[in-house]
C-alpha positions as CSV (number, residue, x, y, z in Angstrom):
1,M,0.0,0.0,0.0
2,S,1.4,3.4,-1.0
3,K,1.5,6.4,1.3
4,I,0.7,10.0,0.5
5,K,2.3,13.0,2.1
6,F,0.0,15.8,3.3
7,E,0.0,18.7,5.6
8,M,-2.9,19.9,7.8
9,K,-3.1,23.2,9.6
10,K,-5.7,25.2,11.5
11,V,-7.2,28.2,9.7
12,E,-9.5,31.0,10.8
13,K,-11.5,31.3,7.6
14,K,-11.8,29.8,4.2
15,R,-10.1,31.4,1.1
16,E,-12.4,33.2,-1.3
17,K,-13.0,31.7,-4.7
18,K,-11.1,33.6,-7.4
19,S,-13.0,32.3,-10.4
20,T,-16.6,33.3,-11.1
21,K,-19.0,31.2,-13.1
22,R,-20.4,32.8,-16.2
23,S,-24.0,32.2,-17.3
24,I,-25.5,32.1,-20.7
25,F,-27.5,35.1,-19.6
26,D,-24.5,37.2,-18.7
27,P,-24.0,38.4,-22.3
28,M,-27.5,39.8,-22.3
29,I,-26.8,41.7,-19.1
30,D,-23.4,42.9,-20.4
31,Q,-24.8,44.2,-23.7
32,F,-27.6,46.1,-21.8
33,I,-25.0,47.7,-19.5
34,E,-22.7,48.6,-22.4
35,G,-25.6,49.9,-24.6
36,G,-26.4,52.7,-22.3
37,E,-30.2,52.5,-22.8
38,E,-32.6,52.9,-19.9
39,L,-35.1,50.2,-21.0
40,V,-34.8,47.4,-23.5
41,E,-37.1,44.5,-24.6
42,I,-35.7,41.0,-25.1
43,S,-37.2,38.1,-26.8
44,V,-35.6,34.6,-26.7
45,E,-36.4,31.8,-29.0
46,D,-37.8,28.6,-27.4
47,K,-37.7,29.9,-23.9
48,R,-40.6,31.2,-21.8
49,A,-40.4,34.8,-20.7
50,S,-41.0,33.8,-17.0
51,Y,-37.9,31.4,-17.2
52,I,-35.7,34.1,-18.7
53,V,-36.9,36.6,-16.0
54,S,-36.1,34.2,-13.2
55,Q,-32.6,33.4,-14.6
56,L,-31.8,37.0,-15.2
57,K,-32.9,38.0,-11.7
58,K,-30.5,35.3,-10.3
59,R,-27.6,36.6,-12.3
60,I,-28.3,40.3,-11.5
61,G,-28.5,39.4,-7.8
62,V,-25.2,37.5,-7.9
63,R,-23.5,40.4,-9.7
64,E,-25.2,42.9,-7.4
65,L,-26.4,45.2,-10.3
66,E,-29.0,47.9,-10.2
67,I,-31.2,46.5,-12.9
68,D,-34.9,45.6,-12.8
69,V,-36.3,42.6,-14.8
70,S,-39.9,42.1,-15.8
71,N,-42.0,40.5,-18.4
72,A,-45.3,41.1,-20.3
73,Q,-46.9,39.3,-23.2
74,G,-44.0,37.0,-23.8
75,F,-41.3,39.7,-23.8
76,V,-38.7,40.4,-21.2
77,Y,-37.7,43.9,-20.1
78,L,-34.4,45.1,-18.6
79,E,-34.6,48.5,-17.0
80,K,-32.0,50.5,-15.1
81,K,-33.1,51.2,-11.5
82,T,-33.6,54.9,-10.9
83,R,-32.4,56.3,-7.6
84,E,-35.0,58.3,-5.8
85,P,-33.9,61.6,-4.4
86,V,-33.5,61.7,-0.7
């Protein structure tokens, strides 16, 4: 039976992950941000609008962006959140 060498040490916290996972929905979000528009309409072939909305909301949440996502009549809308004056 072969032996393996290893080292074990006590740590206070875990290391942070350096790599981030990309989603197939990130290019939509990136293009919206780069485009500079306040409101855009998106239609995706072979996908229900409600599915697209839920996936975009997840990605926007993970990326902590100020973007609203909604849908109506089979279309998805991305809109920049407006900051209300204090």
